[in-house]
Steps between C-alpha positions, in 0.01 A plus 500: 500500500191656653489774764284477801353809678411524863131573569587849601667587164206344317259725671734808484501519120114550464494720801774721351300513162187610690712780668631613166157504355372709784795743473434534131138581562594770763751659259254493209231675731752757598594555135132532403440749785800717390368484139167628618644760722726647215199499266273676737781771568554540121126518442466775768803692369389513149165640622696774683683575179824377649575287180874462554456358840217267382730375216757432748284289717380313194859423395555363845192293473597348170846400640309289750220378270563530128174355418267745668276623215330768706848665556569505119148637438547779752845582376360532152224733621753728694710543180182573294328735747788680664758521229291448174765242414289271290784283376608411855146459617426261214820305584373430857155419396639253257717346779185456690321322218798268438441373849127490501358526148126518631563786728197711410624816693809533271295485184289793619815701585658430161168597330505821711864567390397474135184723575729773615692491183169502303557142359134433560478172289808360672355594846171320412681185437673506834183595697307215327777263598444604859129409453597166351676403830258671725149558355367663811779754531310849525818694443547350166160610378546846648832545315319365181257777537763760488656347196180483312419857600830605357421324178173709483286187559258640752263226503771222563655734758181530699435127475842420656462755769154354585648146511770617732247684721280178522812313618540751777757758365418813699719695246269389220195577707611845582599565136163394373319701774697806415366498146140399580530139395359199691647153504217260572437206272216689337733791404583425147439844336751786470346834591594773234606759762852544631671369190737793471572502860592131490736552199679773688527271809651219301836679509542414859686161544321212664503503881491148576845329495571145624803503733367328813697200642 
């Protein structure tokens, strides 16, 4: 036995489907807006050293969107920078990579994490992974410069700083200028002066961290 539908019912079904699709799109947009709002608040709060509040915002964000890699990256940075809790920081960095394995920003931050613990060879591995996924990432070369400097490889350090500077890194440009080094394509030599000053300066951690959305 076959059922027959009135013309009204036949037209109602696709119309209802369209309404449902529109409602879903509206809900998705609202969700994305809330995620971005919470992330912006968390980012601002961590910059104001209100780490606990920032973490609270990120937990709320993750309850809405458990796949937001930027949120896990920022959470890792807060635990690293504010609490020196490297294990928890690494946990969140790895959560980000589990979602997006080619997320260059996270590799830089894991490299920086190992740099702080003087695991220089491991730090190099992660920074080079960042470059693998984004070969034009100036921050990666800037961080490489710090690592090679800490390994007492001045020539490679200056080479990396120059590469970052040519890519537009103001931090690298300022660093080179402060020690009298240029960064043009013709600059391939390492002046002998300032070596002891650089080796003293190397104890400062890298300034460029990747936590933007």
